[in-house]
C-alpha positions in Angstrom: 116.8 79.5 113.6 115.9 79.8 110.0 115.8 83.1 109.9 119.2 84.0 111.2 120.4 81.6 108.4 118.7 83.5 105.6 120.1 86.4 107.0 123.6 85.1 107.5 123.0 83.8 103.6 122.0 87.2 102.3 124.7 88.5 103.9 127.5 86.1 102.4 125.7 86.9 99.3 126.2 90.7 99.4 129.6 90.5 100.5 130.3 88.6 97.0 128.5 91.2 95.4 130.9 93.6 97.0 133.8 91.5 96.1 132.9 91.4 92.4 132.4 95.2 91.8 135.6 96.0 93.8 137.4 93.3 91.4 135.7 94.5 88.6 136.7 97.9 88.9 139.9 98.0 90.2 141.3 94.6 89.0 139.3 93.7 85.7 142.2 91.3 84.0 142.1 89.2 86.8 138.3 89.4 87.9 137.7 88.5 83.8 139.8 85.2 84.2 137.9 84.6 87.1 134.5 85.6 85.3 135.1 83.0 82.5 134.8 79.9 84.6 131.5 80.6 86.3 128.1 80.4 85.1 126.7 82.8 82.3 123.0 82.1 82.4 120.3 84.6 83.0 119.1 82.7 86.1 122.5 83.1 87.6 123.9 86.9 86.9 120.2 88.4 87.0 119.1 87.5 90.3 122.4 87.4 92.2 124.0 90.6 90.4 121.9 92.5 88.2 118.6 92.4 90.3 120.9 94.4 92.7 123.1 97.0 90.8 120.5 97.8 88.3 118.2 98.9 91.4 120.5 102.0 91.9 119.7 103.9 89.4 116.2 103.6 89.7 116.0 104.0 93.1 118.6 107.2 93.2 116.7 108.8 90.5 113.0 108.3 91.9 114.7 110.2 95.1 116.3 112.6 93.0 113.3 113.7 90.9 110.5 113.0 93.1 112.0 113.6 96.8 114.8 116.2 96.6 113.3 117.7 93.3 115.1 119.9 91.4 116.0 123.7 92.6 114.5 126.7 90.2 115.0 129.6 91.5 112.1 131.5 90.3 109.8 128.8 90.5 111.2 127.5 94.0 111.9 123.4 94.1 110.2 121.3 91.3 109.6 118.0 91.9 108.2 114.9 89.5 104.8 113.6 90.9 105.7 110.9 93.2 103.7 108.3 91.4 105.1 109.2 87.9 108.4 108.9 89.5 107.8 105.9 90.8 106.1 104.0 87.4 109.0 105.2 85.3 111.7 104.0 88.1 109.8 100.9 87.5 109.8 100.7 83.7 113.7 101.6 83.6 114.3 99.2 86.2 112.6 96.3 84.3 114.6 97.3 80.8 117.9 97.4 82.6 117.3 93.6 82.4 116.3 94.2 78.9 119.0 96.2 77.9 121.7 93.9 79.6 119.9 90.8 77.4 119.8 92.2 74.4 123.3 94.1 74.2 124.4 90.4 75.1 123.0 89.1 72.1 124.5 91.6 69.9 127.4 90.8 71.2 127.1 86.8 70.1 125.7 87.8 66.8 128.9 89.9 65.9 131.2 87.7 67.0 131.7 86.1 63.8 132.1 88.9 61.9 135.2 89.8 64.1 137.1 86.5 64.3 135.8 86.4 67.8 133.9 83.0 69.0 130.1 82.9 69.7 129.4 81.9 73.2 126.2 83.7 74.6 126.9 83.0 78.5 130.5 85.0 78.1 128.5 87.7 76.3 125.7 87.8 79.0 128.7 88.2 81.6 130.7 90.4 79.6 127.4 92.4 79.4 126.7 92.6 83.2 130.0 93.2 84.4 130.5 95.9 81.7 127.5 97.9 83.1 128.7 97.7 86.7 130.6 101.8 86.5 126.7 102.3 84.5 125.0 101.7 87.4 127.0 102.6 90.5 127.5 106.2 88.5 123.4 105.9 89.3 123.7 107.2 92.4 124.6 110.7 91.4 120.9 110.9 90.3 120.0 111.2 93.8 121.1 115.0 93.6 120.4 116.9 90.5 123.8 119.2 90.6 125.7 116.0 90.3 123.8 114.1 87.7 127.2 115.0 85.1 129.3 112.7 87.2 127.1 109.6 85.7 129.4 110.0 83.1 131.7 108.1 84.7 130.0 104.9 84.1 131.6 105.3 80.8 134.0 103.6 82.6 132.5 100.6 81.6 133.7 100.8 77.8 137.5 100.0 78.9 136.1 97.0 80.8 134.4 96.1 77.6 137.4 96.4 75.9 139.5 94.4 78.4 137.0 91.8 78.8 136.5 90.8 75.0 139.6 89.0 74.3 138.9 87.1 77.3 135.4 86.2 77.0 134.7 86.1 73.1 138.2 85.6 72.4 137.9 88.0 69.8 142.0 88.6 67.7 143.8 91.9 68.7 144.0 93.1 65.7 139.9 93.2 65.6 139.1 94.0 68.8 138.7 97.8 68.6 136.7 97.5 65.8 134.4 95.1 67.9 134.3 96.8 70.9 133.1 99.9 68.6 130.2 98.3 66.9 129.2 96.8 70.5 129.3 100.7 72.0 127.4 101.8 69.2 124.4 99.3 69.2 124.5 99.7 73.2 124.1 103.4 73.2 121.3 103.4 70.7 119.4 100.6 72.7 120.1 102.2 76.3 118.9 105.6 74.6 115.5 103.6 73.7 115.5 102.5 77.7 115.8 106.0 78.8 113.3 107.3 76.3 110.6 104.9 76.8 109.6 105.4 80.1 109.5 109.2 79.8 107.5 108.6 76.5 104.7 106.6 78.6 104.8 108.2 82.2 105.0 111.9 80.4 
């Protein structure tokens, strides 16, 4: 009975994630209004959302690099060593949480400079859900020839744009500058998160 209850609870949680993903991608204006009423703590967002979505690029990257490999006609198929790939995937996965938290801090710190309201829980919600397209696009890391499609993750910039006024209350005339500043900082942090595993693993 306990096992069945746990399974049903897990299924319900998964369905909530699917609903949230569908909502934030297809109807962000409506979804941000719902998100604004929800908790914005790491204890809520990380185990209920980030832990699942951030695993997509980590697992896809591992399988694509170490199992499927890259086809190089003169040399055959090149695969990363499994241990090195696994280590890189774990480090990259853990860094996803660090990146989300760091970007949320930046959003919160920049808020007064653009006439927005400092509110770290809302900044964290904004960061987490704006990362959704990037995490989903990580599935294309499975197949080397399709890796260029990870660019679809840039839809997260639009989600950030639509979420800033609702969650951080930024004035309309300052929203563009606020978003641009956040995106630049996020790109720098994201690049570091990509390079760190490569530097550690080799």
